[in-house]
VMD Tcl script that builds the backbone (N, CA, C; Angstrom):
set m [mol new atoms 486]
animate dup $m
set s [atomselect $m all]
$s set {name element resname resid chain x y z} {
  {N N MET 1 A 26.647 12.657 -5.346}
  {CA C MET 1 A 26.603 11.545 -6.270}
  {C C MET 1 A 25.337 10.722 -6.008}
  {N N LEU 2 A 24.656 10.345 -7.041}
  {CA C LEU 2 A 23.396 9.633 -6.934}
  {C C LEU 2 A 23.651 8.139 -6.781}
  {N N ASP 3 A 23.033 7.527 -5.804}
  {CA C ASP 3 A 23.187 6.099 -5.572}
  {C C ASP 3 A 22.295 5.337 -6.552}
  {N N GLN 4 A 22.884 4.424 -7.297}
  {CA C GLN 4 A 22.142 3.682 -8.316}
  {C C GLN 4 A 21.195 2.643 -7.709}
  {N N HIS 5 A 21.490 2.205 -6.476}
  {CA C HIS 5 A 20.676 1.159 -5.868}
  {C C HIS 5 A 19.611 1.716 -4.933}
  {N N LYS 6 A 19.519 3.007 -4.815}
  {CA C LYS 6 A 18.534 3.619 -3.929}
  {C C LYS 6 A 17.158 3.594 -4.607}
  {N N THR 7 A 16.151 3.270 -3.832}
  {CA C THR 7 A 14.790 3.224 -4.372}
  {C C THR 7 A 14.115 4.570 -4.175}
  {N N ARG 8 A 13.047 4.799 -4.912}
  {CA C ARG 8 A 12.338 6.075 -4.833}
  {C C ARG 8 A 11.500 6.187 -3.558}
  {N N PHE 9 A 10.918 5.074 -3.108}
  {CA C PHE 9 A 10.052 5.066 -1.938}
  {C C PHE 9 A 10.466 3.916 -1.022}
  {N N ARG 10 A 10.167 4.057 0.259}
  {CA C ARG 10 A 10.498 2.997 1.207}
  {C C ARG 10 A 9.435 1.914 1.242}
  {N N ARG 11 A 8.177 2.329 1.116}
  {CA C ARG 11 A 7.066 1.385 1.222}
  {C C ARG 11 A 6.018 1.689 0.162}
  {N N VAL 12 A 5.156 0.716 -0.071}
  {CA C VAL 12 A 4.065 0.873 -1.038}
  {C C VAL 12 A 3.121 1.982 -0.588}
  {N N GLU 13 A 2.848 2.040 0.700}
  {CA C GLU 13 A 1.922 3.036 1.228}
  {C C GLU 13 A 2.417 4.456 0.955}
  {N N ASP 14 A 3.745 4.659 1.075}
  {CA C ASP 14 A 4.322 5.976 0.791}
  {C C ASP 14 A 4.137 6.349 -0.675}
  {N N ALA 15 A 4.345 5.376 -1.552}
  {CA C ALA 15 A 4.182 5.628 -2.982}
  {C C ALA 15 A 2.731 5.968 -3.314}
  {N N LEU 16 A 1.790 5.274 -2.712}
  {CA C LEU 16 A 0.376 5.542 -2.981}
  {C C LEU 16 A -0.046 6.910 -2.452}
  {N N ARG 17 A 0.432 7.293 -1.274}
  {CA C ARG 17 A 0.105 8.628 -0.759}
  {C C ARG 17 A 0.659 9.703 -1.689}
  {N N PHE 18 A 1.892 9.499 -2.172}
  {CA C PHE 18 A 2.494 10.433 -3.120}
  {C C PHE 18 A 1.630 10.527 -4.377}
  {N N TYR 19 A 1.224 9.375 -4.914}
  {CA C TYR 19 A 0.435 9.338 -6.141}
  {C C TYR 19 A -0.864 10.134 -5.995}
  {N N PHE 20 A -1.596 9.890 -4.917}
  {CA C PHE 20 A -2.897 10.538 -4.767}
  {C C PHE 20 A -2.761 12.018 -4.411}
  {N N ARG 21 A -1.698 12.409 -3.733}
  {CA C ARG 21 A -1.480 13.844 -3.475}
  {C C ARG 21 A -1.139 14.572 -4.774}
  {N N LEU 22 A -0.276 13.979 -5.581}
  {CA C LEU 22 A 0.068 14.601 -6.857}
  {C C LEU 22 A -1.132 14.608 -7.793}
  {N N ARG 23 A -1.940 13.571 -7.733}
  {CA C ARG 23 A -3.150 13.522 -8.553}
  {C C ARG 23 A -4.080 14.682 -8.203}
  {N N GLU 24 A -4.186 14.978 -6.902}
  {CA C GLU 24 A -5.028 16.096 -6.484}
  {C C GLU 24 A -4.464 17.420 -7.008}
  {N N VAL 25 A -3.145 17.581 -6.982}
  {CA C VAL 25 A -2.526 18.810 -7.494}
  {C C VAL 25 A -2.766 18.938 -8.996}
  {N N LEU 26 A -2.587 17.849 -9.719}
  {CA C LEU 26 A -2.765 17.881 -11.174}
  {C C LEU 26 A -4.207 18.141 -11.585}
  {N N HIS 27 A -5.153 17.752 -10.734}
  {CA C HIS 27 A -6.569 17.974 -11.042}
  {C C HIS 27 A -7.115 19.215 -10.346}
  {N N SER 28 A -6.248 20.078 -9.892}
  {CA C SER 28 A -6.619 21.350 -9.254}
  {C C SER 28 A -7.545 21.173 -8.050}
  {N N GLY 29 A -7.282 20.119 -7.277}
  {CA C GLY 29 A -8.054 19.895 -6.061}
  {C C GLY 29 A -9.390 19.235 -6.277}
  {N N ARG 30 A -9.774 18.972 -7.507}
  {CA C ARG 30 A -11.075 18.364 -7.797}
  {C C ARG 30 A -10.867 16.923 -8.255}
  {N N THR 31 A -10.537 16.053 -7.331}
  {CA C THR 31 A -10.319 14.664 -7.716}
  {C C THR 31 A -11.611 13.880 -7.609}
  {N N ARG 32 A -11.884 13.134 -8.612}
  {CA C ARG 32 A -13.048 12.265 -8.607}
  {C C ARG 32 A -12.548 10.835 -8.421}
  {N N ARG 33 A -13.427 9.898 -8.471}
  {CA C ARG 33 A -13.054 8.497 -8.299}
  {C C ARG 33 A -12.046 8.073 -9.373}
  {N N LEU 34 A -11.001 7.383 -8.946}
  {CA C LEU 34 A -9.977 6.897 -9.874}
  {C C LEU 34 A -10.557 5.762 -10.701}
  {N N VAL 35 A -10.407 5.847 -12.026}
  {CA C VAL 35 A -10.910 4.811 -12.923}
  {C C VAL 35 A -9.748 4.234 -13.722}
  {N N ALA 36 A -9.927 3.033 -14.221}
  {CA C ALA 36 A -8.870 2.330 -14.930}
  {C C ALA 36 A -8.437 3.057 -16.200}
  {N N ASP 37 A -9.339 3.785 -16.855}
  {CA C ASP 37 A -8.993 4.502 -18.085}
  {C C ASP 37 A -7.976 5.603 -17.834}
  {N N GLU 38 A -7.903 6.089 -16.609}
  {CA C GLU 38 A -6.993 7.169 -16.258}
  {C C GLU 38 A -5.545 6.684 -16.082}
  {N N LEU 39 A -5.366 5.372 -15.886}
  {CA C LEU 39 A -4.035 4.817 -15.641}
  {C C LEU 39 A -3.251 4.717 -16.943}
  {N N PRO 40 A -1.930 4.973 -16.892}
  {CA C PRO 40 A -1.123 4.907 -18.114}
  {C C PRO 40 A -0.974 3.478 -18.620}
  {N N ALA 41 A -0.849 3.321 -19.928}
  {CA C ALA 41 A -0.705 1.999 -20.543}
  {C C ALA 41 A 0.725 1.485 -20.455}
  {N N HIS 42 A 1.700 2.393 -20.391}
  {CA C HIS 42 A 3.106 1.992 -20.359}
  {C C HIS 42 A 3.801 2.626 -19.171}
  {N N ALA 43 A 4.754 1.893 -18.614}
  {CA C ALA 43 A 5.553 2.436 -17.507}
  {C C ALA 43 A 6.732 3.196 -18.076}
  {N N CYS 44 A 7.192 4.183 -17.320}
  {CA C CYS 44 A 8.381 4.903 -17.750}
  {C C CYS 44 A 9.604 4.025 -17.481}
  {N N VAL 45 A 10.623 4.196 -18.266}
  {CA C VAL 45 A 11.825 3.378 -18.124}
  {C C VAL 45 A 12.628 3.815 -16.904}
  {N N VAL 46 A 12.899 5.091 -16.790}
  {CA C VAL 46 A 13.651 5.623 -15.668}
  {C C VAL 46 A 12.880 6.812 -15.095}
  {N N ALA 47 A 12.534 6.717 -13.828}
  {CA C ALA 47 A 11.800 7.802 -13.178}
  {C C ALA 47 A 12.800 8.847 -12.703}
  {N N THR 48 A 12.729 10.040 -13.291}
  {CA C THR 48 A 13.678 11.090 -12.917}
  {C C THR 48 A 13.008 12.265 -12.227}
  {N N ASN 49 A 11.681 12.334 -12.298}
  {CA C ASN 49 A 10.983 13.450 -11.660}
  {C C ASN 49 A 9.629 12.975 -11.140}
  {N N ALA 50 A 8.876 13.880 -10.545}
  {CA C ALA 50 A 7.607 13.538 -9.913}
  {C C ALA 50 A 6.576 13.027 -10.921}
  {N N ILE 51 A 6.573 13.589 -12.119}
  {CA C ILE 51 A 5.598 13.149 -13.125}
  {C C ILE 51 A 5.905 11.720 -13.570}
  {N N ASP 52 A 7.191 11.402 -13.734}
  {CA C ASP 52 A 7.560 10.017 -14.066}
  {C C ASP 52 A 7.142 9.063 -12.955}
  {N N ASP 53 A 7.370 9.473 -11.710}
  {CA C ASP 53 A 6.948 8.648 -10.574}
  {C C ASP 53 A 5.443 8.435 -10.599}
  {N N TYR 54 A 4.716 9.503 -10.863}
  {CA C TYR 54 A 3.251 9.450 -10.925}
  {C C TYR 54 A 2.800 8.443 -11.987}
  {N N GLN 55 A 3.405 8.494 -13.155}
  {CA C GLN 55 A 3.031 7.585 -14.230}
  {C C GLN 55 A 3.404 6.142 -13.905}
  {N N CYS 56 A 4.569 5.944 -13.302}
  {CA C CYS 56 A 4.998 4.586 -12.957}
  {C C CYS 56 A 4.093 3.968 -11.895}
  {N N ILE 57 A 3.736 4.744 -10.882}
  {CA C ILE 57 A 2.852 4.227 -9.836}
  {C C ILE 57 A 1.472 3.925 -10.425}
  {N N GLY 58 A 0.990 4.795 -11.293}
  {CA C GLY 58 A -0.275 4.542 -11.970}
  {C C GLY 58 A -0.232 3.274 -12.803}
  {N N TRP 59 A 0.904 3.029 -13.467}
  {CA C TRP 59 A 1.062 1.822 -14.275}
  {C C TRP 59 A 0.988 0.583 -13.389}
  {N N CYS 60 A 1.509 0.679 -12.169}
  {CA C CYS 60 A 1.501 -0.456 -11.246}
  {C C CYS 60 A 0.098 -0.823 -10.789}
  {N N MET 61 A -0.855 0.087 -10.918}
  {CA C MET 61 A -2.229 -0.183 -10.502}
  {C C MET 61 A -3.067 -0.793 -11.622}
  {N N ARG 62 A -2.483 -1.014 -12.777}
  {CA C ARG 62 A -3.245 -1.602 -13.873}
  {C C ARG 62 A -3.686 -3.013 -13.480}
  {N N GLY 63 A -4.840 -3.389 -13.930}
  {CA C GLY 63 A -5.373 -4.703 -13.593}
  {C C GLY 63 A -6.274 -4.716 -12.369}
  {N N LEU 64 A -6.308 -3.635 -11.612}
  {CA C LEU 64 A -7.206 -3.570 -10.463}
  {C C LEU 64 A -8.603 -3.188 -10.938}
  {N N ASP 65 A -9.605 -3.740 -10.287}
  {CA C ASP 65 A -10.973 -3.419 -10.678}
  {C C ASP 65 A -11.406 -2.085 -10.078}
  {N N GLU 66 A -12.617 -1.681 -10.419}
  {CA C GLU 66 A -13.151 -0.376 -10.016}
  {C C GLU 66 A -13.192 -0.217 -8.496}
  {N N VAL 67 A -13.584 -1.267 -7.787}
  {CA C VAL 67 A -13.701 -1.189 -6.333}
  {C C VAL 67 A -12.326 -1.071 -5.683}
  {N N ALA 68 A -11.342 -1.818 -6.169}
  {CA C ALA 68 A -9.995 -1.755 -5.597}
  {C C ALA 68 A -9.361 -0.383 -5.836}
  {N N LEU 69 A -9.554 0.184 -7.026}
  {CA C LEU 69 A -9.024 1.530 -7.295}
  {C C LEU 69 A -9.701 2.564 -6.400}
  {N N TRP 70 A -11.017 2.425 -6.232}
  {CA C TRP 70 A -11.724 3.351 -5.350}
  {C C TRP 70 A -11.213 3.238 -3.920}
  {N N LEU 71 A -11.012 2.008 -3.446}
  {CA C LEU 71 A -10.574 1.803 -2.069}
  {C C LEU 71 A -9.182 2.398 -1.837}
  {N N LEU 72 A -8.273 2.213 -2.787}
  {CA C LEU 72 A -6.941 2.814 -2.635}
  {C C LEU 72 A -7.033 4.330 -2.577}
  {N N SER 73 A -7.866 4.910 -3.429}
  {CA C SER 73 A -7.990 6.367 -3.410}
  {C C SER 73 A -8.678 6.837 -2.133}
  {N N GLU 74 A -9.562 6.035 -1.586}
  {CA C GLU 74 A -10.248 6.392 -0.339}
  {C C GLU 74 A -9.291 6.333 0.853}
  {N N LEU 75 A -8.462 5.302 0.906}
  {CA C LEU 75 A -7.565 5.130 2.048}
  {C C LEU 75 A -6.309 5.986 1.964}
  {N N TYR 76 A -5.769 6.162 0.765}
  {CA C TYR 76 A -4.495 6.868 0.618}
  {C C TYR 76 A -4.640 8.246 0.000}
  {N N GLY 77 A -5.869 8.637 -0.277}
  {CA C GLY 77 A -6.108 9.953 -0.842}
  {C C GLY 77 A -5.745 11.050 0.135}
  {N N PRO 78 A -5.592 12.259 -0.366}
  {CA C PRO 78 A -5.170 13.363 0.498}
  {C C PRO 78 A -6.201 13.716 1.555}
  {N N THR 79 A -5.677 14.078 2.707}
  {CA C THR 79 A -6.509 14.600 3.784}
  {C C THR 79 A -5.895 15.907 4.227}
  {N N GLY 80 A -6.697 16.813 4.702}
  {CA C GLY 80 A -6.192 18.116 5.119}
  {C C GLY 80 A -5.414 18.053 6.421}
  {N N PHE 81 A -4.805 19.166 6.780}
  {CA C PHE 81 A -4.063 19.234 8.030}
  {C C PHE 81 A -5.020 19.056 9.192}
  {N N GLY 82 A -4.625 18.252 10.141}
  {CA C GLY 82 A -5.446 18.029 11.320}
  {C C GLY 82 A -6.529 16.988 11.122}
  {N N VAL 83 A -6.669 16.462 9.925}
  {CA C VAL 83 A -7.669 15.435 9.651}
  {C C VAL 83 A -6.990 14.077 9.759}
  {N N HIS 84 A -7.595 13.159 10.503}
  {CA C HIS 84 A -7.013 11.837 10.679}
  {C C HIS 84 A -7.134 11.018 9.394}
  {N N ARG 85 A -6.223 10.093 9.211}
  {CA C ARG 85 A -6.273 9.184 8.073}
  {C C ARG 85 A -7.560 8.378 8.119}
  {N N ARG 86 A -8.070 8.067 6.971}
  {CA C ARG 86 A -9.299 7.278 6.901}
  {C C ARG 86 A -8.992 5.817 7.261}
  {N N THR 87 A -9.911 5.210 7.960}
  {CA C THR 87 A -9.751 3.821 8.383}
  {C C THR 87 A -10.595 2.919 7.488}
  {N N PHE 88 A -10.471 1.616 7.701}
  {CA C PHE 88 A -11.271 0.668 6.940}
  {C C PHE 88 A -12.757 0.866 7.219}
  {N N SER 89 A -13.110 1.194 8.457}
  {CA C SER 89 A -14.535 1.386 8.763}
  {C C SER 89 A -15.085 2.636 8.081}
  {N N HIS 90 A -14.263 3.703 7.989}
  {CA C HIS 90 A -14.695 4.884 7.230}
  {C C HIS 90 A -14.869 4.529 5.753}
  {N N ALA 91 A -13.930 3.744 5.226}
  {CA C ALA 91 A -14.009 3.343 3.814}
  {C C ALA 91 A -15.248 2.474 3.575}
  {N N ARG 92 A -15.561 1.604 4.521}
  {CA C ARG 92 A -16.737 0.742 4.371}
  {C C ARG 92 A -18.009 1.581 4.310}
  {N N LYS 93 A -18.108 2.586 5.178}
  {CA C LYS 93 A -19.284 3.473 5.164}
  {C C LYS 93 A -19.374 4.260 3.863}
  {N N ALA 94 A -18.228 4.771 3.393}
  {CA C ALA 94 A -18.218 5.510 2.125}
  {C C ALA 94 A -18.527 4.580 0.956}
  {N N GLY 95 A -18.094 3.333 1.051}
  {CA C GLY 95 A -18.362 2.360 -0.005}
  {C C GLY 95 A -19.832 2.046 -0.150}
  {N N LYS 96 A -20.551 2.047 0.958}
  {CA C LYS 96 A -21.998 1.801 0.889}
  {C C LYS 96 A -22.706 2.915 0.133}
  {N N MET 97 A -22.175 4.152 0.260}
  {CA C MET 97 A -22.770 5.271 -0.474}
  {C C MET 97 A -22.302 5.294 -1.928}
  {N N GLY 98 A -21.022 4.985 -2.157}
  {CA C GLY 98 A -20.477 5.029 -3.507}
  {C C GLY 98 A -20.907 3.858 -4.379}
  {N N PHE 99 A -21.126 2.707 -3.755}
  {CA C PHE 99 A -21.541 1.494 -4.464}
  {C C PHE 99 A -22.781 0.932 -3.766}
  {N N PRO 100 A -23.941 1.520 -3.994}
  {CA C PRO 100 A -25.139 1.097 -3.254}
  {C C PRO 100 A -25.561 -0.338 -3.544}
  {N N HIS 101 A -25.156 -0.890 -4.677}
  {CA C HIS 101 A -25.542 -2.255 -5.020}
  {C C HIS 101 A -24.688 -3.297 -4.307}
  {N N ARG 102 A -23.604 -2.880 -3.648}
  {CA C ARG 102 A -22.707 -3.802 -2.929}
  {C C ARG 102 A -22.908 -3.677 -1.429}
  {N N GLU 103 A -22.848 -4.790 -0.768}
  {CA C GLU 103 A -22.905 -4.808 0.691}
  {C C GLU 103 A -21.477 -5.020 1.201}
  {N N PHE 104 A -20.833 -3.952 1.623}
  {CA C PHE 104 A -19.458 -4.030 2.098}
  {C C PHE 104 A -19.416 -4.494 3.541}
  {N N ARG 105 A -18.523 -5.428 3.798}
  {CA C ARG 105 A -18.221 -5.837 5.168}
  {C C ARG 105 A -16.786 -5.426 5.447}
  {N N LEU 106 A -16.469 -5.257 6.697}
  {CA C LEU 106 A -15.137 -4.816 7.088}
  {C C LEU 106 A -14.068 -5.812 6.626}
  {N N ARG 107 A -14.356 -7.069 6.749}
  {CA C ARG 107 A -13.398 -8.095 6.315}
  {C C ARG 107 A -13.158 -8.020 4.803}
  {N N GLU 108 A -14.221 -7.796 4.057}
  {CA C GLU 108 A -14.093 -7.686 2.600}
  {C C GLU 108 A -13.235 -6.477 2.220}
  {N N VAL 109 A -13.413 -5.370 2.921}
  {CA C VAL 109 A -12.597 -4.179 2.671}
  {C C VAL 109 A -11.124 -4.493 2.921}
  {N N GLY 110 A -10.852 -5.222 4.003}
  {CA C GLY 110 A -9.477 -5.615 4.301}
  {C C GLY 110 A -8.891 -6.525 3.241}
  {N N MET 111 A -9.676 -7.464 2.751}
  {CA C MET 111 A -9.194 -8.385 1.721}
  {C C MET 111 A -8.936 -7.661 0.403}
  {N N ILE 112 A -9.827 -6.764 0.022}
  {CA C ILE 112 A -9.629 -5.987 -1.214}
  {C C ILE 112 A -8.369 -5.132 -1.074}
  {N N HIS 113 A -8.172 -4.544 0.092}
  {CA C HIS 113 A -7.002 -3.707 0.340}
  {C C HIS 113 A -5.717 -4.523 0.223}
  {N N GLU 114 A -5.668 -5.691 0.836}
  {CA C GLU 114 A -4.464 -6.535 0.777}
  {C C GLU 114 A -4.163 -6.955 -0.662}
  {N N HIS 115 A -5.206 -7.325 -1.409}
  {CA C HIS 115 A -5.008 -7.714 -2.812}
  {C C HIS 115 A -4.471 -6.544 -3.629}
  {N N ALA 116 A -5.068 -5.376 -3.456}
  {CA C ALA 116 A -4.644 -4.201 -4.225}
  {C C ALA 116 A -3.208 -3.810 -3.873}
  {N N LEU 117 A -2.871 -3.839 -2.587}
  {CA C LEU 117 A -1.494 -3.526 -2.197}
  {C C LEU 117 A -0.507 -4.520 -2.783}
  {N N GLY 118 A -0.894 -5.793 -2.824}
  {CA C GLY 118 A -0.022 -6.815 -3.409}
  {C C GLY 118 A 0.251 -6.564 -4.884}
  {N N VAL 119 A -0.785 -6.184 -5.620}
  {CA C VAL 119 A -0.625 -5.904 -7.055}
  {C C VAL 119 A 0.308 -4.708 -7.261}
  {N N VAL 120 A 0.068 -3.643 -6.503}
  {CA C VAL 120 A 0.896 -2.443 -6.645}
  {C C VAL 120 A 2.332 -2.728 -6.188}
  {N N LYS 121 A 2.485 -3.488 -5.123}
  {CA C LYS 121 A 3.820 -3.811 -4.604}
  {C C LYS 121 A 4.648 -4.581 -5.628}
  {N N ARG 122 A 4.028 -5.561 -6.294}
  {CA C ARG 122 A 4.749 -6.320 -7.323}
  {C C ARG 122 A 5.224 -5.399 -8.445}
  {N N GLY 123 A 4.353 -4.499 -8.868}
  {CA C GLY 123 A 4.727 -3.570 -9.929}
  {C C GLY 123 A 5.841 -2.632 -9.512}
  {N N LEU 124 A 5.750 -2.108 -8.295}
  {CA C LEU 124 A 6.785 -1.186 -7.820}
  {C C LEU 124 A 8.127 -1.890 -7.653}
  {N N ARG 125 A 8.106 -3.131 -7.199}
  {CA C ARG 125 A 9.361 -3.899 -7.087}
  {C C ARG 125 A 9.940 -4.180 -8.468}
  {N N GLU 126 A 9.064 -4.478 -9.402}
  {CA C GLU 126 A 9.512 -4.746 -10.776}
  {C C GLU 126 A 10.211 -3.529 -11.370}
  {N N LEU 127 A 9.704 -2.342 -11.054}
  {CA C LEU 127 A 10.295 -1.109 -11.570}
  {C C LEU 127 A 11.447 -0.602 -10.710}
  {N N GLY 128 A 11.683 -1.240 -9.569}
  {CA C GLY 128 A 12.761 -0.826 -8.679}
  {C C GLY 128 A 12.456 0.437 -7.902}
  {N N MET 129 A 11.169 0.706 -7.665}
  {CA C MET 129 A 10.788 1.923 -6.949}
  {C C MET 129 A 10.687 1.714 -5.440}
  {N N ILE 130 A 10.553 0.466 -5.002}
  {CA C ILE 130 A 10.613 0.145 -3.580}
  {C C ILE 130 A 11.640 -0.970 -3.414}
  {N N PRO 131 A 12.181 -1.138 -2.216}
  {CA C PRO 131 A 13.208 -2.170 -2.016}
  {C C PRO 131 A 12.652 -3.571 -2.229}
  {N N LYS 132 A 13.516 -4.451 -2.675}
  {CA C LYS 132 A 13.159 -5.863 -2.809}
  {C C LYS 132 A 13.040 -6.459 -1.422}
  {N N ARG 133 A 12.453 -7.638 -1.336}
  {CA C ARG 133 A 12.355 -8.317 -0.050}
  {C C ARG 133 A 13.741 -8.620 0.481}
  {N N ARG 134 A 13.897 -8.424 1.773}
  {CA C ARG 134 A 15.184 -8.710 2.393}
  {C C ARG 134 A 15.093 -10.078 3.047}
  {N N MET 135 A 16.037 -10.933 2.702}
  {CA C MET 135 A 16.080 -12.263 3.296}
  {C C MET 135 A 16.734 -12.169 4.666}
  {N N LYS 136 A 16.214 -12.897 5.621}
  {CA C LYS 136 A 16.785 -12.910 6.956}
  {C C LYS 136 A 18.058 -13.752 6.961}
  {N N THR 137 A 19.028 -13.283 7.699}
  {CA C THR 137 A 20.270 -14.040 7.818}
  {C C THR 137 A 20.059 -15.188 8.798}
  {N N ALA 138 A 20.979 -16.155 8.775}
  {CA C ALA 138 A 20.879 -17.300 9.677}
  {C C ALA 138 A 20.957 -16.841 11.123}
  {N N ARG 139 A 21.748 -15.819 11.378}
  {CA C ARG 139 A 21.896 -15.321 12.745}
  {C C ARG 139 A 20.567 -14.744 13.261}
  {N N GLU 140 A 19.843 -14.007 12.399}
  {CA C GLU 140 A 18.556 -13.455 12.808}
  {C C GLU 140 A 17.555 -14.565 13.084}
  {N N CYS 141 A 17.573 -15.613 12.283}
  {CA C CYS 141 A 16.657 -16.734 12.494}
  {C C CYS 141 A 16.981 -17.463 13.792}
  {N N ASP 142 A 18.285 -17.642 14.099}
  {CA C ASP 142 A 18.676 -18.283 15.354}
  {C C ASP 142 A 18.206 -17.464 16.537}
  {N N GLY 143 A 18.330 -16.157 16.453}
  {CA C GLY 143 A 17.885 -15.294 17.540}
  {C C GLY 143 A 16.394 -15.413 17.770}
  {N N MET 144 A 15.649 -15.534 16.667}
  {CA C MET 144 A 14.204 -15.678 16.816}
  {C C MET 144 A 13.861 -17.029 17.424}
  {N N MET 145 A 14.599 -18.066 17.056}
  {CA C MET 145 A 14.355 -19.379 17.635}
  {C C MET 145 A 14.646 -19.363 19.126}
  {N N ALA 146 A 15.729 -18.689 19.513}
  {CA C ALA 146 A 16.086 -18.635 20.924}
  {C C ALA 146 A 14.997 -17.931 21.727}
  {N N VAL 147 A 14.449 -16.885 21.178}
  {CA C VAL 147 A 13.384 -16.158 21.873}
  {C C VAL 147 A 12.164 -17.045 22.035}
  {N N SER 148 A 11.792 -17.774 20.990}
  {CA C SER 148 A 10.610 -18.624 21.094}
  {C C SER 148 A 10.848 -19.777 22.063}
  {N N LYS 149 A 12.070 -20.318 22.107}
  {CA C LYS 149 A 12.370 -21.385 23.063}
  {C C LYS 149 A 12.291 -20.866 24.492}
  {N N ARG 150 A 12.809 -19.639 24.698}
  {CA C ARG 150 A 12.747 -19.065 26.039}
  {C C ARG 150 A 11.303 -18.834 26.459}
  {N N ALA 151 A 10.497 -18.336 25.559}
  {CA C ALA 151 A 9.093 -18.081 25.882}
  {C C ALA 151 A 8.391 -19.385 26.234}
  {N N HIS 152 A 8.681 -20.440 25.488}
  {CA C HIS 152 A 8.083 -21.744 25.751}
  {C C HIS 152 A 8.525 -22.253 27.118}
  {N N PHE 153 A 9.820 -22.128 27.425}
  {CA C PHE 153 A 10.369 -22.567 28.696}
  {C C PHE 153 A 9.728 -21.813 29.855}
  {N N HIS 154 A 9.683 -20.477 29.744}
  {CA C HIS 154 A 9.110 -19.684 30.820}
  {C C HIS 154 A 7.602 -19.929 30.954}
  {N N GLY 155 A 6.925 -20.186 29.871}
  {CA C GLY 155 A 5.505 -20.495 29.929}
  {C C GLY 155 A 5.250 -21.809 30.661}
  {N N ASP 156 A 6.098 -22.822 30.397}
  {CA C ASP 156 A 5.965 -24.102 31.094}
  {C C ASP 156 A 6.220 -23.931 32.588}
  {N N ARG 157 A 7.224 -23.132 32.922}
  {CA C ARG 157 A 7.537 -22.919 34.339}
  {C C ARG 157 A 6.392 -22.196 35.033}
  {N N ALA 158 A 5.793 -21.222 34.368}
  {CA C ALA 158 A 4.671 -20.505 34.968}
  {C C ALA 158 A 3.481 -21.439 35.175}
  {N N ALA 159 A 3.267 -22.368 34.268}
  {CA C ALA 159 A 2.166 -23.309 34.393}
  {C C ALA 159 A 2.399 -24.259 35.557}
  {N N GLU 160 A 3.677 -24.641 35.797}
  {CA C GLU 160 A 4.000 -25.529 36.916}
  {C C GLU 160 A 3.752 -24.840 38.247}
  {N N ARG 161 A 4.072 -23.531 38.307}
  {CA C ARG 161 A 3.916 -22.788 39.558}
  {C C ARG 161 A 2.466 -22.515 39.892}
  {N N GLY 162 A 1.666 -22.284 38.888}
  {CA C GLY 162 A 0.338 -21.775 39.185}
  {C C GLY 162 A -0.713 -22.733 38.922}
}
mol reanalyze $m
mol bondsrecalc $m
mol representation Tube
mol addrep $m
């Protein structure tokens, strides 16, 4: 029996990796830079298969500029077996070659990445493809307060001793 409240993906990063891997399969291994014209104009109502998921995730990326789409494809694009995931510093170096008129800094790459993930995350939550934010219970908050009080207490005691 299919659970109606189950989401398709656990995290935004998982959905993006799925999107770019399927994109590579659909383009027969010859993927070029992702452009806004390639993204679907409408989201699917109910995602029942991989193609629906692909279209819905693509719809969630609407509104991102050329650099943000490129960065997502650079970071979450497919890598072969035994190849490490690309890091922000690898993306920054590739960005200097792909966009010679821009001077990329590592901090800027991080900020563009956070903005792009936020846009995609909102869309995926809207479509119910990733879980909604979970609110912490009062008990969890009390436990966190107790830990911080203990750390403060032990820190004061260590300062008195030393």
